[in-house]
N, C-alpha and C positions, 0 to 999 in steps of 0.2 A: 610575363604577366606583370602589370604595373604594380607599384608598391601600393597604390591606393586600394587595390582589391585584397590586399593581405592584411589590412587593418582589422576586418571583422574576425580573422582566424582565431585570435585569443578568446574572443567572446563565443565563437562558435564551439571551440573545444570546452569551454565552460559549459555551454548547452548540452553538449554530448555527455559530459561527465555528470552533470546534475540528473540528466534524463536517464543515464544508466543506473544511478543510485536509486532513483525513484522506480525504475522498472524492476530492479532486483527486489527492492522492498515491497512493491506491489505483488510481485509473483510469490514471495514468501507469505503474504497475507491471503492470496487468491487460492492457493491449494487447499488449506483446511476449510476455506469458505465454500468451495465447490464441493468437497467431500460432505459438508454438512447439508448443503441444498440437495444433494443426491440421496441423502439418508444414510450416509456412511458414519462410521465412529460408534462410540459406545453412548447409548441412551441412559438417562438417569434424571436426577432432580438437582437443580440449582437453588440453593437456599440463600436468599438475600441477607447480607450481614452489614453492608455499609454503603451508603450512598456517597458516590464520588462527585466531581464537579458536574454542574449543569451548563447547558448552552446559554447564551445570552438572548435567545429569543424570548418574545413576550410569554406570559404564563400559558399553561396547557390550553389547547392540545399541541402546540408548536414546540414548547420547551422539551428538550431531551436531556436525560441525566444518565450518568455512567453509574452502574451498580456493580459492586464486588460482593463475592460470597464464596460458598463452598459447594462444590459439585460431588455427588455421590451417585455412582452407577447403579442401575437397577439391581444388579447382582451383587452389589456391595464390594467388588474388587477394586474398583477405581475410586479413589477419594483424593480430590484436589482442593486445596485451601487457598483462599485469597486470589481467586481468578475473576476476570471481568466477564460479564455477560454481554454478548454482542448479537444483534443490535440492542441499543438501549431500550429501557422500558419507560412508559409514561411516568410522570411524577406521582401517579396514584398508588404505586407500588409502595409497599411497607417492608420494613426490616422484619425477616422471619418468614416472608412469603415463599412458597415453594413454586419454582417454574420448572415445567418439563424442558429439559435441555439435552444437548448432545455434545460430547467431547470427541473432537477429531485429531487430537494431537497438538493443537496450537499451543504455544509455549505460555501464553498469557490469557487466553480467552476460551470460553465455551459458548455455544450457539444455541439460541431458541430452538426447540425441536420443530415447531411448526413453521419456521420461516424458510421458504425455499428461494427467496430472492436475495439472500445474504451475499452472494458472490458479485452482485452488480457494482458496488462501490469500489471493490478492489480491482475488478475488471476496467472500470472507468479510469481508475489511476493508472493502471498498466497501459491503457490506450493513449492517455495524455502523455505520459513519460516517454513512451515509444515515439510519439509525435515530436516531442521535444529534441529527442535524439536525431531523428530524421531531419528536422530543420537544422540542427547544428552541423550535421554531415553536408547538407546542401549548401549552407553558407560557406563552409570551410573549403569545399571543393577539393578533396584530397586527391582526386584524379588528375588535378592540375599541378600538384606539388612537383612532380617529376620534372615536367616541362620547365617549371619556374627554376628549379635547382640547376637544370642544365644550362639555361640562359645566364644564370649568375655565374656559373663557372666559365662560361665563354667570355663574359664580361671581364671577370678576373684575369684571364689569361691574356686578353688583349691590353689591359692596363700594363702588364709587365713589359 
């Protein structure tokens, strides 16, 4: 294998590593989102306590803001403070507003109870990350490394 073909290998390995990190992170986000979309978890009420950062889109309806608050299950057994509501609410929401929500065990987020498409964004990121991994593998051609190493050893033996 010519040395010219080996130059993209470090870049390809970087692609594989970044893609794997993205795939693991997306998978961690996807599991609770799928549970929420399927109606799993504990139902309750999310009370808005603080407005987080908003997107840089123009004013409503395209602008999206992050909301933090407290979740309390319908039976009162589960109480979580300072969690994020996913997906975001429009800016018309106010502190103190109660939102029907679902807690699926995510470390930082609870989900709106009526949102069945919450899984789409993490699934998209998982697909994109997996694509980056596959591109990195294709560019690095690991199936060719063994042949390249054999040739390098043969060249080294002939020089002695």
